[in-house]
Each structure stands twice: as structure tokens, then as C-alpha cells.
N, C-alpha and C positions, 0 to 999 in steps of 0.2 A: 546099811542104808534104810532109813524109814520107808514106809509106804504112806500115800497118801490116806489110807483109811487111819494111819497113827494120830492123824492131826484133828481128826473130828471132835475129841474133847476140846479142842483147842478153839474151835469155832463156838461149840458149846458155852466156854468160858466169855468169849467175847459177847456172845447172845444175852448172857445173863448179866452180864457189866451194863449193856445197854439198857436193858431194862431196869436195872438199879438206877443207872443215873440219868434215864431218860435220853441220852445224848450218843448218837450213832458212832460219833467219831470215837467216844471213848471205846467203844464195843471192839471196832478195827485195831486200836491203838492194842487193847488189851488180849483180843485173840492174835495178833501177830507177836507179842511179847510172848505169849502163853504157847506161840507156836516155837519160836526160837528157843525159849528154855526147853521145851520138851524135844527139841533136835540136839540139843548140846548134853542135857542130863536124861534124857528119858523119861521124864516125869513133868506133869505140869504144874505149876504155881498153884497155891492155894487161893481161892477167891475169899475175900473176908467182906461182909454186908458192914459197912459203918453208917453212922446216921447222916441224917439232911441228905439224902439222896446220894450217898458218896460209895466207892468199893475201894479195894486195895487188894493186889495180888501180893502174896508174901512166898519167899523162898526159904525151905527149910537148910538145915546147915549142909548136907550134902549136896543139895544144888548150889547153893553159893561157892562152896568149894570147888565143885567142879566147872563152875563160870568163871573162877578166878584163875585156874588151871587152862581153860580154855584160852582166856585173855592174855596171859603170859607165852602160850603158844601162838596163837594170832600173831602177838606184838612180834615175837621171835621170827617167825615167819616174813612178816612186812619188812622188817630191819634187815633180813640176810639177805646176804648178795644171792641173785638167780645163779645156779649152777649150770644152766642152759641159757643160751640168749634167748631173749623175747621174741616171740613170731608176731606179737599184736602190738601194733605202735599206736596209741592214742593222742592226736595233736591237741592240745590243750591251750597251745600258745594263742590262736585267736579268741579264746576265751579269757585267759588269765591276764595277758599283758593289758588289753581296755581295763579290765576289771579292777589292776593294781594301778593304772594309771587315773581311774574315777575314783576310786575310795583311799587307798593304800597311801599314794605320795601327797593328797591334800592333808589326811590325818598327820602323817608324820611331819608335814611344815607348821600345821597348827601346834603339835606338841613342842616343836621348836621353840615358835615363837611364844607360846605360852610360859615354856621354861625361861627363856630370855627374859622377858618381862617380870616372870616372877622373880628371878636373880635379880634384876635391876631394883623390884621394889623392896626386896628382903636383904638386901647388901647396904642399904642407906643407913 
């Protein structure tokens, strides 16, 4: 388990990125991504200064392999049926149903009508 002090270099990377780009949002994003990579691989990504006030975080090959393995394992755990019944139930129906009715149903109808009109004109 990583300690809080292990993530100070990630904060430093975020600060450097913010200084390079001049945007605090870039610094927060870089610091968070660097902390994530550090927690998975044990090592921070490399910061590269680019032209025109741009910065890039680069992963080495070992980090890329470890992140791919982490994604494979995480996806497998997410899709696997839990062995024990869940003890926490989050009700998303009051959020998802109105959202689906607001966006997904009109989009599906629009696609249906566009397909019908397209078929009408293309089959002539």
C-alpha cells in the first residue's frame, strides 16, 4: 500500500506542467494522472517539455505493460459475478430513466426517421 508521501513527486509533476502550459487545469490533470500511474506501476511517467507551451507525459514500456495488465484485471473483476451478495445498493433509476427519456429515446427516433428518409431517397 502506497503512503501519501509517495505521491509528492506526482504533485511536483503537476506543478511543473502548470508552469509549462500556464494552465492550472493541465497541472491538476497531469498530477492526477501521474499519481494514478504511480499507484499502478510504482513509478511516475516522464515529463517532456514540448514547443509552444506544451507538455507531454510519457510512459516507458514497463509502465505500459503494467497498465495493460491492470486494465485487463480491472475489466475482468468488473465483469465477473460477485461471490458475495452486495451490501450496498445505489439506486440510479431516478437519474437514468429521465436521462434516457430526455436524450436516448429522441436520438433513437431521429436515427429511425433519418434511416427511413434515407432509404426512401436511395431506393428511388
